[in-house]
C-alpha positions in Angstrom: -75.7 -59.9 -19.8 -78.7 -61.9 -20.9 -76.4 -64.7 -22.0 -74.9 -65.0 -18.5 -75.4 -68.5 -17.0 -76.3 -68.3 -13.3 -77.0 -71.1 -10.9 -80.7 -70.2 -11.0 -80.9 -70.4 -14.8 -78.9 -73.6 -14.8 -81.4 -75.1 -12.3 -84.3 -73.9 -14.6 -82.7 -75.7 -17.5 -82.3 -78.9 -15.5 -85.9 -78.7 -14.3 -87.1 -78.3 -17.9 -84.9 -81.1 -19.1 -86.1 -83.5 -16.4 -89.8 -82.6 -17.0 -92.0 -85.3 -15.5 -89.4 -88.1 -15.7 -88.1 -87.6 -12.1 -90.5 -85.6 -9.8 -88.3 -86.1 -6.8 -85.3 -84.4 -8.5 -87.5 -81.6 -9.7 -88.7 -81.0 -6.2 -85.1 -80.9 -4.9 -84.0 -78.6 -7.7 -87.0 -76.3 -7.0 -86.0 -76.2 -3.3 -82.4 -75.5 -4.2 -83.5 -72.6 -6.4 -85.6 -71.1 -3.6 -82.5 -71.4 -1.3 -80.4 -69.5 -3.9 -83.0 -66.8 -4.2 -83.2 -66.4 -0.4 -79.4 -66.2 -0.1 -79.1 -63.7 -2.9 -82.0 -61.5 -1.9 -79.8 -59.3 0.4 -81.6 -60.5 3.5 -78.5 -59.8 5.6 -78.9 -58.2 8.9 -76.5 -55.3 8.1 -73.2 -54.6 9.7 -71.7 -56.8 12.3 -70.9 -55.6 15.8 -67.2 -55.2 14.9 -68.1 -53.2 11.7 -70.2 -50.8 13.7 -67.5 -50.3 16.3 -65.0 -49.7 13.5 -67.2 -47.1 11.9 -67.2 -45.2 15.3 -63.5 -45.5 15.6 -63.0 -44.3 12.0 -65.1 -41.3 12.8 -62.9 -40.5 15.8 -59.7 -40.9 13.6 -61.2 -38.6 11.0 -62.1 -36.0 13.6 -58.6 -36.2 15.0 -57.0 -35.7 11.6 -59.3 -32.6 11.0 -58.4 -31.2 14.4 -54.7 -31.6 14.1 -54.5 -30.0 10.7 -51.2 -31.6 10.0 -49.9 -35.0 8.7 -49.7 -37.6 11.4 -47.6 -40.7 11.3 -48.5 -43.9 13.1 -45.9 -43.0 15.7 -47.7 -39.7 16.3 -51.0 -41.5 16.9 -49.3 -43.9 19.3 -47.0 -41.4 21.2 -49.6 -38.7 21.7 -51.9 -41.2 23.3 -54.7 -40.4 20.8 -55.9 -44.0 20.5 -54.3 -46.1 23.3 -56.9 -48.8 23.0 -56.0 -49.7 19.3 -53.2 -51.9 18.1 -51.0 -50.6 15.3 -52.4 -53.2 12.9 -56.0 -52.2 13.5 -55.1 -48.5 13.3 -53.4 -49.1 10.0 -56.3 -51.1 8.6 -58.8 -48.3 9.6 -56.6 -45.6 8.1 -56.4 -47.6 4.9 -60.2 -47.8 4.8 -60.4 -44.0 5.2 -57.8 -43.5 2.4 -59.6 -45.9 0.1 -62.9 -44.1 0.7 -61.3 -40.7 -0.1 -61.8 -39.3 3.4 -58.1 -39.2 4.2 -54.8 -39.1 2.3 -51.6 -41.0 2.7 -48.2 -39.8 1.8 -45.1 -42.0 2.2 -42.0 -40.0 2.9 -38.6 -41.7 3.7 -40.4 -45.1 4.1 -42.8 -43.7 6.7 -46.5 -43.2 6.1 -48.2 -39.9 7.0 -52.0 -39.4 7.1 -54.1 -36.3 6.9 -57.4 -34.9 5.5 -57.4 -34.7 1.7 -57.3 -30.9 1.6 -54.0 -30.6 3.4 -50.8 -30.2 1.4 -47.8 -32.3 2.5 -44.7 -30.5 3.8 -41.8 -32.8 4.6 -41.0 -32.8 8.4 -37.2 -32.1 7.8 -37.9 -29.5 5.1 -40.2 -27.7 7.6 -37.3 -27.5 10.1 -34.9 -26.3 7.4 -37.4 -23.5 6.5 -37.8 -22.5 10.1 -34.0 -22.3 10.7 -33.5 -20.3 7.5 -36.1 -17.8 8.6 -34.4 -17.4 12.0 -31.1 -16.8 10.3 -32.6 -14.1 8.1 -33.9 -12.3 11.2 
């Protein structure tokens, strides 16, 4: 990593190369290096308002998945009125974030995505109905 050329090291080389020949250029390069240091120092304010709102919504989604204890499709989220204020696109994006962070799992079955907490084992919806009807016939 020591051989990595960054903008800051390139500016240092340019300042050394210029030396005393062009003081105005040295001053501008020094100011540019200070700007780079300020920008890269992590002086960001933190999360934006939308990111904070999304964190709250993802918490609600995760709580819903834990309460339901079953795999939910996007249609389930929409039809049961769990999140009427969210668009399908935003819901999908937030669910993807939860899956990427390992807080939820996604299973695609017959071209349809189902979401649940990671501990839950997937049972196909039509297979579940077949098992229920088979049990009724045995009785």
